[in-house]
VEXDREN-2710 file (C-alpha; in Angstrom, 1 decimal):
% VEXDREN-2710
k/r/px/py/pz
1/MET/0.0/-0.1/0.1
2/ALA/1.1/3.6/-0.6
3/SER/2.0/5.6/2.6
4/ASN/0.9/8.6/0.9
5/GLY/3.7/10.9/1.6
6/ALA/3.8/9.9/5.3
7/VAL/7.4/9.0/7.0
8/GLN/6.9/5.9/9.1
9/ARG/9.5/5.8/12.1
10/ALA/10.4/2.9/13.7
11/SER/8.8/2.2/17.0
12/THR/10.5/2.8/20.3
13/THR/10.1/1.3/23.5
14/ILE/10.2/3.3/26.5
15/ARG/11.0/1.3/29.7
16/SER/8.9/2.1/32.7
17/ALA/11.8/1.5/35.1
18/SER/14.9/0.2/34.9
19/THR/18.4/-0.4/37.0
20/VAL/21.9/1.0/36.5
21/ASP/24.7/-1.7/37.4
22/SER/24.1/-0.4/40.9
23/GLY/21.1/-1.6/41.3
24/LYS/19.5/2.4/41.7
25/PRO/16.5/3.1/40.1
26/ILE/16.4/5.8/37.4
27/SER/13.6/7.6/35.7
28/SER/12.4/6.4/32.5
29/THR/12.0/10.3/31.3
30/THR/14.9/11.9/32.6
31/GLY/17.2/9.3/33.6
32/THR/17.6/11.0/37.5
33/ASN/18.7/8.7/39.8
34/TRP/16.5/9.5/42.5
35/ASN/19.0/8.1/45.3
36/GLU/21.2/10.5/44.5
37/PHE/19.1/13.7/44.5
38/LYS/20.0/15.8/46.9
39/PHE/17.0/18.1/48.9
40/THR/17.8/21.0/49.8
41/ASP/17.3/22.0/53.5
42/PHE/13.7/23.8/54.2
43/LYS/13.9/26.7/56.3
44/LEU/10.5/28.4/57.2
45/VAL/11.4/32.2/58.1
46/CYS/9.2/34.4/60.2
47/PRO/8.6/38.1/59.1
48/PHE/8.2/39.1/62.4
49/ASN/10.8/40.1/65.1
50/PHE/11.0/42.1/68.4
51/PRO/13.2/45.3/67.7
52/SER/16.6/44.6/69.4
53/SER/15.9/48.8/70.9
54/PRO/13.7/51.7/71.1
55/GLU/15.9/53.3/68.3
56/ALA/15.4/49.9/66.3
57/ALA/11.8/50.1/66.7
58/ALA/11.2/53.8/66.2
59/LEU/13.0/53.0/62.7
60/ARG/11.0/49.9/61.9
61/ILE/7.9/52.0/62.8
62/ILE/8.8/54.6/60.6
63/ARG/9.9/52.2/57.4
64/ASN/6.8/50.4/57.9
65/LEU/4.2/53.3/58.1
66/ASN/6.0/54.5/54.9
67/HIS/6.0/51.1/52.7
68/PHE/2.6/49.8/54.2
69/ALA/0.6/53.3/54.5
70/LEU/-2.1/52.5/52.2
71/TYR/-2.8/49.3/53.8
72/TYR/-2.8/50.6/57.3
73/THR/-5.3/53.5/55.9
74/HIS/-7.4/50.8/54.4
75/PHE/-7.6/48.8/57.2
76/VAL/-8.9/51.9/59.3
77/TRP/-11.4/53.1/56.4
78/ILE/-12.8/49.7/56.7
79/ILE/-13.4/49.3/60.5
80/LEU/-15.0/52.8/60.4
81/PHE/-16.8/51.8/57.6
82/ILE/-18.5/48.7/59.3
83/SER/-19.1/50.8/62.5
84/LEU/-21.1/53.7/60.7
85/ILE/-23.5/51.2/58.8
86/PRO/-25.9/50.5/61.4
87/LYS/-27.0/54.0/62.4
88/ARG/-25.5/56.9/61.0
89/LYS/-26.4/56.5/57.3
90/LEU/-25.7/60.5/56.5
91/SER/-22.0/60.1/57.8
92/LEU/-21.2/57.4/55.6
93/ILE/-22.5/59.0/52.0
94/LEU/-20.3/61.5/53.4
95/LEU/-17.3/59.0/54.1
96/VAL/-17.6/57.8/50.5
97/ILE/-17.9/61.2/49.5
98/MET/-14.3/62.2/50.9
99/THR/-13.0/58.9/49.9
100/TYR/-14.2/59.5/46.2
101/VAL/-12.7/62.9/46.5
102/GLY/-9.0/61.3/47.8
103/SER/-9.2/58.5/44.7
104/LEU/-10.0/61.4/42.4
105/PHE/-7.3/63.6/43.2
106/LEU/-4.9/60.4/43.2
107/LEU/-6.2/59.4/40.0
108/LEU/-5.1/63.3/38.6
109/LEU/-1.5/63.0/40.0
110/ARG/-1.5/60.0/38.2
111/ALA/-2.9/61.4/34.9
112/VAL/-0.4/63.7/34.6
113/PRO/2.6/62.5/35.9
114/SER/5.0/65.2/34.2
115/CYS/3.3/68.2/34.9
116/SER/5.2/70.1/37.5
117/ILE/2.5/72.7/38.4
118/VAL/0.2/70.0/39.5
119/HIS/3.1/68.1/41.6
120/ARG/4.5/71.6/42.9
121/ILE/1.3/73.1/43.7
122/LEU/-0.8/70.6/44.8
123/ASP/1.4/68.2/46.9
124/LYS/0.1/64.8/47.8
125/ARG/0.8/64.7/51.6
126/VAL/-1.0/67.9/52.0
127/VAL/-3.6/67.2/49.9
128/LEU/-4.8/63.7/51.4
129/CYS/-4.3/65.5/55.4
130/VAL/-6.4/68.1/54.6
131/ILE/-8.9/65.4/53.2
132/VAL/-8.3/63.6/56.3
133/VAL/-9.1/66.4/58.5
134/ALA/-12.2/67.3/56.6
135/THR/-13.5/63.8/56.5
136/MET/-13.0/64.1/60.5
137/VAL/-14.7/67.1/60.8
138/GLU/-18.0/66.2/59.1
139/LEU/-17.9/62.8/61.1
140/VAL/-17.5/64.6/64.7
141/LEU/-20.3/67.9/63.2
142/THR/-22.7/64.5/62.0
143/HIS/-22.6/63.1/65.5
144/ALA/-19.7/60.0/64.5
145/GLY/-17.6/61.3/66.6
146/VAL/-17.7/58.3/69.2
147/HIS/-17.7/56.3/66.1
148/LEU/-14.8/58.1/64.6
149/LEU/-12.7/57.8/68.3
150/ALA/-14.1/53.9/69.0
151/SER/-12.4/52.9/65.4
152/LEU/-8.9/54.8/65.6
153/ALA/-9.0/53.1/69.5
154/GLY/-9.4/49.7/67.9
155/SER/-7.6/50.0/64.8
156/LEU/-4.3/51.9/65.4
157/PRO/-3.1/49.8/68.3
158/VAL/-3.0/47.2/65.6
159/VAL/-1.3/48.8/63.2
160/LEU/1.5/49.9/65.3
161/VAL/2.0/46.3/66.8
162/HIS/2.2/45.6/62.9
163/ALA/4.1/48.4/62.3
164/ILE/6.6/47.5/65.4
165/LEU/6.9/43.5/64.7
166/TRP/7.2/43.5/61.0
167/VAL/10.7/43.1/60.4
168/ARG/11.2/42.3/56.0
169/GLU/9.9/43.4/53.2
170/ASP/11.3/41.7/50.8
171/PHE/13.9/38.4/51.4
172/SER/16.9/39.4/53.3
173/VAL/20.4/37.3/53.0
174/GLU/22.3/39.3/56.3
175/GLU/21.9/41.3/59.2
176/LYS/23.0/45.0/59.0
177/SER/25.8/46.4/61.1
178/SER/25.7/49.6/62.9
179/GLY/28.8/51.7/62.2
180/GLY/31.2/48.8/61.8
181/GLY/29.6/47.3/65.5
182/PRO/27.6/44.2/66.1
183/ALA/24.6/43.4/64.2
184/SER/21.6/45.4/65.2
185/GLY/19.4/42.8/64.1
186/GLU/17.8/44.5/61.4
187/MET/17.9/42.5/57.7
188/ILE/19.1/44.0/54.6
189/PRO/16.8/43.0/51.5
190/LEU/18.3/41.2/48.5
191/VAL/16.9/43.8/46.1
192/GLN/18.2/47.1/47.3
193/GLU/16.3/50.3/46.3
194/SER/18.2/52.6/44.2
195/PRO/18.6/56.6/45.3
196/ALA/15.9/59.0/43.4
197/MET/17.3/60.5/40.9
198/VAL/17.2/64.4/41.3
END
């Protein structure tokens, strides 16, 4: 019969498992000797650690507040939002409006990153602080000041504890020494951030 142009190959047989002269089993697909395979040591690393000194705790708080500011803000906002749901509808609406205004401002900054007028005149930290203060004043004027204080009293200790205990932003390889002295207990990240260009 004609093969219609198809090329026929000789059949190959694959053994599911075979043994080498030493009697050790090898894999049929990769040829790996599983008895000689060395497993790497697995080390569980905890990202939380107590600071060694008050200075290290203060530095850690500042670093973590800068790094996790958005997450901390969302955490406090969610607790405040949930506390306002049952009885304070007007305060809840004003909170959502001020959140929307803040989001629009941040989107404006992202939409025009090269516009120096927007970035110099409207400093991001100043505008966001004004929005936060205006939101607090609105909550107090709508008789939701107790909810605001209860939310802050419940969420800020959690944020502070996390900021003190969180030690690693990324995987670390060695300890940072201060002034050539003994190691202070802080970890150096594998990827160092480059300084911002002026």
